[in-house]
Each structure stands twice: as structure tokens, then as C-alpha cells.
N, C-alpha and C positions, 0 to 999 in steps of 0.2 A: 943893781944888784941884780938883774937876772943874768948878767954876764958871769957874777958870780958863783950863782945856782948851777949855771950850764955847767960851768969849768968844771964843778964835783965829779961828772962823770965824763969817761970818752966814750963816744960812740961809733960804730956798734959795740956791744958790750952784751954778756950774758948776767941777768938782771932777776933775782927770785921775788915771785908775788906770793906772799902768805896771805889765804882769805881766810875765815874761821865764819861759820855758822852753824844756826842748828843743824844737828842731823835731820836730813830730810833725803830721798831717794832722790829727788831731781836738783840737786847742789849741784853734786859733781859736772853734769850736762849743763846746767845752765850758766857755771862757769866758765867750764868749755869753750861755750857759745861764745860767750862776751871778749875772751881773751883769744880766740880764732879769728874773731872781726878784728881784730888793731893789732895783733901778730898771726898771719895766715899760715906761716911756716911753723907753728907750734906743735910739736908731736904729742899727741895726749896720754901716750903710752910713759912719759915721763912724768906726767902728774902723781905727786903725792900726796895720800892722804891717811891721815891719822884721826881717832876718834878719841875724844877725850876721857879721860878714866870713867866718870858717869856714865858716858856713852851719849847724852844728851847735845853735844857738841860735836863739829868734824873739821878739822882745816888742811886745807887744801894747799899742796906749794906749785906754784907753776913758773918754772924757770924758761924765761921768754930771750929772743935776743933782741932786744931795746935797739933800735935805732935813732929814736929823742924823747928828750924831753917832753916835748908833747903829746907824743905817743904815750909814755908814762902817765904823763896827769890825766889822759882820755880814759886810761884804763884804769887809774883809778877812782873817779868821778863813776863811771858807769858801773864799777862794781862794788861800789860802796853805797849808790843809788838801790843795788837789786833789794828787792825784800827778802829775797832769803840770805842776804849775805849780812853779817853783825859787825865785822870789821875786816879791813884790808891792809899788811905790812909791809 
């Protein structure tokens, strides 16, 4: 089964991560710190940020150069566990 999951992606590849959380001044920096820890070549200038209609939430999109399934799994786990993050897609 893990072979089938791994074959869905061809690494390395560009992979967009969508992170959503409460609008907080430190959310973008916290996400950037986590992403750069696992994808050191990520360019912060490419991070996209969009506020929700009501302004209570913000979504961040970070497109990384993913090198392995393990890298993506670790990123998802760490981002999902961060107290400022509500959901990671």
C-alpha cells in the first residue's frame, strides 16, 4: 500500500501547501519557520496570504520543492500541531 501512495507523486516536485489559521500577526512567521525547517530553499517572497471575508481567518499558500513523501508527511504533522494553525491542506 505504501508503494501505491508513494507512486502518486514524482519527486522532486512543486507542491502547494495551504495553511489556515486565525488572523494573527505571528502566524505567517510561524508557518515560514516550520516550512523553512523542512524545505530550506523555500522563498518567503512566494508565500501567498489571503484574509477571509470577515477578516477572522487567514490562509497562507506555500509552494515548496518537495523531495519526498516523508518530507511532506513531516511538514503536515508539524504544521497541523502548531497552536496558531487550524487546518492544513
